[in-house]
C-alpha positions in Angstrom: -25.0 -4.1 9.0 -25.0 -2.8 12.4 -27.7 -0.9 14.6 -27.5 2.2 16.3 -26.8 0.0 20.1 -23.9 -2.2 17.9 -26.5 -4.9 17.3 -26.0 -7.1 14.0 -29.1 -6.2 12.3 -30.0 -7.0 8.6 -30.2 -3.6 6.2 -33.9 -3.5 3.7 -31.5 -3.1 1.0 -32.9 -4.3 -2.2 -30.2 -4.9 -4.8 -30.3 -5.5 -9.1 -28.5 -7.0 -11.3 -24.5 -5.6 -11.8 -24.9 -3.3 -8.8 -21.6 -3.6 -6.8 -21.8 -3.1 -3.3 -19.1 -2.7 -0.6 -18.7 -3.4 3.1 -16.2 -2.3 4.8 -14.9 -3.7 8.3 -16.8 -1.9 11.1 -13.6 -1.7 13.0 -11.7 0.9 10.6 -11.6 4.9 10.9 -11.5 5.2 7.5 -12.7 3.1 5.0 -9.9 1.5 2.8 -9.7 3.2 -1.0 -12.0 1.3 -3.8 -10.6 0.6 -7.1 -7.3 0.3 -9.4 -4.4 1.6 -7.4 -0.9 4.0 -9.3 2.6 4.1 -7.5 5.4 5.3 -8.6 8.2 3.9 -7.9 12.0 5.3 -8.1 15.1 5.4 -7.1 17.5 2.0 -7.0 15.5 -0.9 -8.4 15.3 -2.5 -12.0 12.0 -0.9 -13.5 11.5 2.2 -12.0 8.5 3.8 -12.8 4.7 3.4 -12.1 3.2 0.1 -11.1 -0.7 -0.1 -11.4 -2.4 -2.3 -8.6 -6.2 -3.5 -10.1 -9.4 -3.5 -7.8 -9.4 -7.2 -6.5 -5.3 -6.7 -6.1 -3.7 -6.1 -2.1 -1.7 -3.0 -3.0 0.9 -2.9 0.0 5.4 -2.2 0.4 5.0 -6.8 1.0 3.3 -7.0 -3.0 5.1 -4.3 -4.8 7.9 -5.7 -3.9 6.7 -9.1 -4.8 5.2 -7.2 -8.2 8.6 -6.0 -9.0 10.4 -8.8 -8.6 12.3 -7.6 -5.6 15.4 -5.1 -5.3 18.9 -5.6 -6.4 21.4 -5.8 -4.7 22.8 -2.1 -4.2 19.3 -1.0 -3.2 18.8 0.5 0.3 16.6 -2.2 1.8 16.7 -0.5 5.3 16.0 3.2 4.1 13.4 3.0 1.7 11.1 5.9 1.9 6.9 6.6 0.6 5.8 10.1 -0.3 2.5 10.6 0.5 0.4 13.9 -0.3 -2.8 14.1 1.8 -5.8 15.8 1.5 -4.1 19.5 1.7 -1.1 19.2 -0.7 1.2 18.5 1.8 3.8 16.1 1.8 4.0 13.2 4.7 7.6 10.7 4.2 6.9 7.6 6.3 10.3 5.3 6.1 10.0 1.7 5.3 11.7 -1.4 6.0 11.8 -3.7 3.1 14.2 -5.9 4.6 12.8 -6.4 7.4 8.8 -6.9 5.7 10.6 -10.1 3.3 12.6 -11.4 6.0 9.5 -12.0 9.0 6.6 -11.2 6.7 4.7 -10.4 9.4 1.4 -8.5 8.1 2.0 -6.0 11.0 4.5 -4.9 9.4 3.5 -4.0 6.4 2.9 -0.5 4.3 -0.7 -0.7 2.6 -0.3 2.2 -0.4 -1.8 4.9 -1.3 -3.1 5.7 -5.0 0.2 8.2 -6.6 3.0 7.6 -3.9 5.8 8.2 -4.8 8.2 5.0 -3.8 11.8 6.4 -2.8 14.5 3.4 -3.6 18.0 4.3 -2.4 21.2 3.2 -3.5 23.3 1.2 -0.3 26.2 2.9 0.9 29.6 1.3 -0.2 32.7 2.1 1.8 36.3 0.8 -0.1 37.8 1.7 3.2 
């Protein structure tokens, strides 16, 4: 939709019935994953297991928390970890403060989830003294 000079242009594309077209934002460095996504949730949650997002659903930490119905009182909402594998099989750990995401609701604080991510919710430490 943009020429080599950066000007808007209309591509010469002919579509037929049942064709599927994906249009990605021009400011994105890499296109977003398209299709259904599954993330695995473990730890201090009421329903551990696989959570599925359809193609039409946004797949982010905030939307996962909504889908889960929130977190139990004994979950450490400030210490959630997303474990993600890159193309080479190396694991990357991303720390998330879900309390901030839910309290302030700012989109820039939200974290986009990818297919196959593992979300680990640790238990909150309780001190008796």
